[in-house]
N, C-alpha and C positions, 0 to 999 in steps of 0.2 A: 390540768397542767398547762403551762404556758411558756413563754420565752422570758428569760432573765437576762439583764445586762448590767454591766458595771465597767469601770475603767482602771487601767493600769499603765505602767511605763516599761518599756524595754530600752536597755542601755546599749549603745555602741560606742565603746571607749567611755568618755565621760559626757557624751551627748545622749540625750533621751528622746525617745519617739512615743507618742501616745498609742496605746493599745486598747481596742474595744473587746471586752471579754463577753461573749455571748454563750448562753446555755440553753439547751432545748431538750425537753422530754418527749419521747415518741414510743409507740407500741413496739413490742419486740422483746427478745431475750434481754435480761439485765446486762448492760455494758456501760462502761464509762470511758469514752474516747476523747482525746484532746488533739485538735488539729491546729495548724498554723505554725509549722516549723518549730515545735518545742524541742529542747535538748533533752538529754537523759534524765536530769533532775526534774525538769517540768513534766516529762511523761509519766514519772512516778507520783505525781500529785494526786491522782484518783485515790490511790490506796491511803495516802495520808488524810485526804479529805474525808473519806468514808468513815475512817476510825474517829477523827477528830469531831465530826458532826454527830456521830453516834454517842460519843462520850460527853457531848455538850447538850444532849437532849433534843437535838433536831436532826434525826437521822435522814440520809439521803434515800428517797424512794427507790425500791428495787425495780427500776425501769431502764429503758435505754437512754443514756445521757450522752449528748454530743456537745462538746464545748469547742468553740472556735475563737482563736486569738487573732484578731484582725488589726493590721493588714497581715494576711497569711504569708506574704512573701518575705516578711521580716523575721529573722531568727529571734527566738525567745530563749533566754538562758536563765538558769538558776531557779531555786525554790521559792523566790519572792513572789511567784504567780499563784502559790497555794490559796492565799487569802482572797484575792479577787475571783478566782475560779469558784471557791466555796460560796462567796457571796452571790455570784451569778447563779449558781446551781440552786441555792436555797431560795432565791428570788423566783426562779422558775418553778420551784416546787410550791410556792405560795407561802413559805415560812417567813419571807421578808417582804415588806412593801416595795414593789418594783420602782415606783416613782421616786423613792427616797435615794435609792443606791445608784441610780443610773449615771449621775453627774459626779460622783465621788470617785477619787482615785484610791485604790487599795494596794498595799504593799505588805508582805510578810509571809513567813514560813509557818506552817502549822505542825505542832507536835501531835502525837496520837492522842493525848489527852485534851486536846483543844487549846493548849497554850500557843500564844502567837510569839514566835521566836524572831529575834533580830535578824536582819539580812544586810548585805553590803550594798553600797552605792545609793543609799536613801537620798543623801544630799543632792547629787546630780539628778536623781529621778524626780524629786520634788521641784527642783529648779526647772526641769523641762515641763512639769505639769503647770507651774506658775506661768511659763511663757505661753503655754497653750490656752490660758484663760481659766484654768481650774482654781477654784477657791477653797475647796475642802479636800483634805487627804486623811486617810486612816493608815497609821503606821504602827509597827510594834512599839510598846511602851518603852523599850530600851533604845529605840531610834528616835523617839519623839523630840528630844532636845536638839538633835542634829537637824531634823526636819524643820524645827522652829527657826533655824537660822535664815530661812527663806522668808522675806517680807510678804505681806498681803496674802498669805495662805493660812487658813485656819487648820491647825493640826489636831487630830483626835487620836489619842493613844489607845491602843488595843492590847489588853493583857491576855484575854481568852476569847474564843470564839463565842462562848455562851454570853459573855458580857456584851460583845458587839451586837449579837442577835437581839438581846434585850433592849439595847439602846435603839435599834432600828424599829423594833416593835413599838416602842413608846413614841418615837417620832411619827410612825404611821398612823398612830391614834390622835396625833395633834399635840402630844405632850412635850415636855422639856426634860430630857434625860440628864441625870447628873454626869458632869464631864470629869474625868480624872485630870489632875493638875499636870501641866506641862512645865518641866524645868526651864527656867529662864536662861537665856544665853549667858554663858560664863566665859571668863577669861582664865586660861590655864596658869596656875602658879608654878611656873618652870624655874629650875635653878639658873643662876646667872651663867652666861657662856664663859668658856675658858678665857682668861685674861692674857693679852699680848705681853704683859709685863713679865710673865713666867719664861718667855723665850730669852736665853742667854746669848748676848751678842747679836750677830746677824743683822747688822744695821742695813746693809744693802737689801737683804731679803725682807726686812720689815717695811722699807720703803716700797719695794715692789708690791707687797701685799696692800699697802695703802692705796697705791695707784690702781691696782686691780679692783679694789672695793669701790673707788670713786668712779671709775669709768665702766665697771661691768666687764673687764678684760679677763682673757684665759691666762693661765700661768703654768709653766713648766720649770721644775727645779731639779738640778742634778747636784748630788753631793754624797759624801760617805755616810755609812750608817751612824745614827746617833748625832747628826749635825742639827737636827731640829726641824726637818722638812715636814713631818707629820704634825708637829706642834704648830707650825706656822699655818698649815692648811686648816686645822681644826679651829683656828682663831679667826679665820676669814668671815664666817657668818656673823660673828659678834660685831664686826665693823659695818655690816650692811644695815640699813634702816628697816624698821618693821615693815611688813607688807601692808599695802592699802587694802581697802574692803574688797575690791574686785579680785586683786591678786590672792588674798586670803581665801576668798571663795573657790578659786580654781585649785589651789593647793589642798585645801580641805576636801574638795570633791575627789581629787586623785587619791588621797589617803583613805577616803570613804570606800572608794571602789576596791582599794587593796585590803581594806579591813584593818588598818593600822592607826586609826584615829587615837591620839594619846589621851583624850578625855571626852566626856559626853557633853555635847551642846557647846562646844568651844571651837571658834575659828582658830586656824593655825596662823598666828601672826608673825612668828619668827621665821626667817628664811631657813628652809630644810638644809640639812647636811647629810649627804648620802656617801658612804664609803664602801662599796662593794668589794668582796674578796676577789683576788686576781684570778681565781679559778672559775669565776662566774661565766655562765653560757651567754650565747647571743640573745635568746629570749629574755634572760634575767636582766640584761643591761639595756637592750634596745626596746624590749616588749614582745609580746607574742604568747606562745603556749598552745597546747592542743585544746580544741574545743572553744573556750572562751578566750579571747585575745586580751591579755592583761597588760597594764602599763609596766615598763621596765624601770630600772634605776634612773635613767635619764629623765623620765617623766616625774618620778618621785622626787627628783631634785629640782623641779620646775620653780623658778624664781629663787633658787638657792644654789648650793655648791655641790658638784659632783667631784669627789676626790678619788683618783686612781692611784693608790699607793703601789710602789713596785710596778710602775707602768709596763716595762718590757716584759714582765711576766704574764700579763694578759694575752689572750690568743690574738693572733695577728688579725683575724677576720672581725673580732670584737672591736679592736681598736680602729680599724679601717671603716667600720660601720658608723663611727662617731662623726665622720666628715660631714655628712648631709644635715644631721640635727644640729651641729654646732653652728652651722651657717644659717639654717632656716628657722630655728627655734621651735621645730616641731618634728615629729617622727611619724611616718606613714608605714603602718605594718599591714602587709598584704598576705592573706592566706586564701586557701581555696574557699573557705566559708564567708570571706568577705574582706573589706579594706577598712581599717580603723586608723583615725588620725588622733594622736596624743600630743598635748603641748609639751615641749621640752626646751624652754628658755632658761638654760642654766649657765653657771660659771664653771668651766673645766679647769681643775687643778690636777696636774700630773706630777708625780715625784719618781725619781729613779737614782739608783746607785750608778757610779761611773762604769762599772763592769760587773760581770756575774758574781765575782767574789767579794766585791764591794771595797777592795783595798787599792784600787787604781786611782788614787788621788795623790796630790803632791808629786813627789818624785816616784811614787808607785813601786818602791823597792820591794815591798812585801806582796805585790800583786802576782798572782800565779796564772793570770789569764793571758792567752796569746793575743797579739794585735788583731787577728781575724775574729776572735771570740768577742773582744771589746767592741769592734766595729759592728758585728752582727747583733750584739746585745742592744745597743742604742739605736741601731738602724731600724729596729721594729717599730719605733714611733717617729721615724724621720719622714721626710717627704711631705706628702699631702696633709698628713695629720699635723705635723709640726709646723707647717706653713700657716695653719689656722690658729696657732697660739700666739698671742700678742707678746707676752713677757716670758723670755727664756733666760734663766739666770743660774749661775753657779751657787751652791750653798756650801761654803767651805767648813772644815772642821773647826770646832770651838777651841780657841786658844786659851792658855792659862790666864793671860792678861784679861780676856773677857770674863772669865770666872770672878775675878776680883773687882770688876768694874761696876759702875752704877747700873741699876736696872733701867730698862727702856720705859717709854711712855706706856701707860695703861690703855686698855681697849677703849675706855670711855673717852679719853682725850683725842685719840685718833679718830674715833667714830665721829666726833664733832666736826673735824676737818672734812671727813668723807661727806657728811650731810651738807656741809656748806658748798663743796665742789658739785655735789649733785644738784643742789638748788640752782647753781649757775647754769648748769646743763639744762634743767627744766625751763629756766627763763629763756635760754637762747633757742631752745627747740619747741617752744610754745607754738601751737598751731600746726605742728607736724605730727606724723604717727610714731615718732621716735622719742624715747625717754632718756637714753644714755648715749654717750659718745660711741660705745661699742655697737650700737644699733644703727648708726647713721650709714647709709649705703656710700660706697666709693664714688659713685657719680656725683653726689652731692658735695663730697670733700674735694674733688678734683675740678668740677665744672660748675658747681652750684653756688649758693650764697656763702658757703663756708670755705671757698677756695682761698689759698694763702698765696702771697706774692712770690715771685720766682726767687727773690733774695732769701726768703725763709726756707725754701725747699731745695736750694741748690745742691746740698750734700745728698739729699734723698734722690734727686734727679740723676746725679752721677752714679750712685749705687745701682739704680735700675739700668742705667746705660751699660754698666760693667757686668750685668747678669748677677749681681749679688742679691737681688730681690726680685720676687715675682710681682705682678701687679696687685695680688691680694696682699702681699707683705708690704707694698708701698702704701696701700689704703690702711692697713693696720697701724703702721708707723704714724700716719696722720691722726688717727684716732688717739693713739697714746699721746701725741703732742698736744692735743686739745685737752686731754685729761691732766697733763702736767700743768698747763697754764691755768686750768680751773682750780687746781690744788694751790697754785701760786696767787690766786686772787682774781683771776678772770682776765679777759682781753683776748687778742688773737695770739696764737703761738709765735714765737720768735725763731730765728735760726738755731739758737742754743737749745730751745725745747724740742725742736725736730732732731737735732743731733743727739740729745739724751735719749729720746725715744728710740732712735736708730741703734744706740748702744744697748738699750735694755732688750732689744730684740735680737741681739747677737746670739749665736748658736751656744747654748749652755754646755753642750758636750765638749765643745772646743775650749770654752773658758775654764771648765773643770780640769 
């Protein structure tokens, strides 16, 4: 009996850390102990491994087995450590050649019959292995196409433990085992996004949606039920350009951790659209959970759209918790077990009725809500949360004239203008860490190279002098003005652009 070693990856958020898996046989009563801060699923690995090894024809000797997952101070979570522990134990037992398995990363869960089952988070784990210099990984066959998205890494699919053992035995003898075929990287054949042409009327809201898509701005819509707020929000992702390779990897890695990848071996190229129910809890929206800290809806919407329909119905603490991620583009979830950072660079779209009964629009003659109830209803998303939203607009009830009018422009036409505006931003912001107007810090807009002349900002300066705007609101109006100018063909914003931006930021509840 000797010492067996192999490698695996432990995930913290969507970041991975290399783990050395060591197994040692010693004299004493039969025991199978796993050390190195394993969670409940990982602690149960010995039972699965013994059964899987026995049913695969390579039983684990009835000796005292000690497995260490190093670094021991790093928490290890999930059943994905089954396969690396089994490989290390069999290498220590002499059933596998030690020199062959030491530098290979293994990921996978074992069934009792020896089948290697898929696990979550394979893509970020293989990305971490590649950054650490690993060039060969063994993953479940069902995760092989996902792992193959990482360049410069050779992926070996494993269907059963017996098949993997046979492969290593052949390699140990200097032979060349037959490799199962890995599915090539595919593009998902997704249905086309909803068309903006389906929205009846709402010319102002359609323009606001185009501005939001062009500059990456947040939107708050207030209007009666059935006015088209949800339809508008659902059509925003169709106006956004496809994700580039790095963005697609980030979004796909988050979906891999959540176990919601829409297809095998395909990068998620389309900006995600996430619309949680208003009864969602804080961990569901922000991230967290007991044991493993999982990403929430705001991370799932990374590089996409987070839509909060019936915004005032969400819990107040959930709405207030959005303040930091909206500004920072990331969320830091702290628990007793550790601190995890998830990316959360999303566009926030909120929609609300004007009052609890929804009838407080126009003259409001049918509304049964008291003035206090109406004020408290919209007051849940006022203040610091609303101050972080760039576009605040009313969505009025659809008129009979709009029903008989010509349909608006389709998504494809508006998306071309959005792409052209984003190209101007990319050209202007080249050489900086920012990509969109909404990402540019206020200091750069007020004192840096993007500072506007006093004649262009005179209305804005008066608004902040009168206390109608916070400094944050001042900066957001400037960002909107730059986006309006980009949609108009480029150049520096004029006083008219700043004035329109200031109007678009008017409080939607008052306008409704």
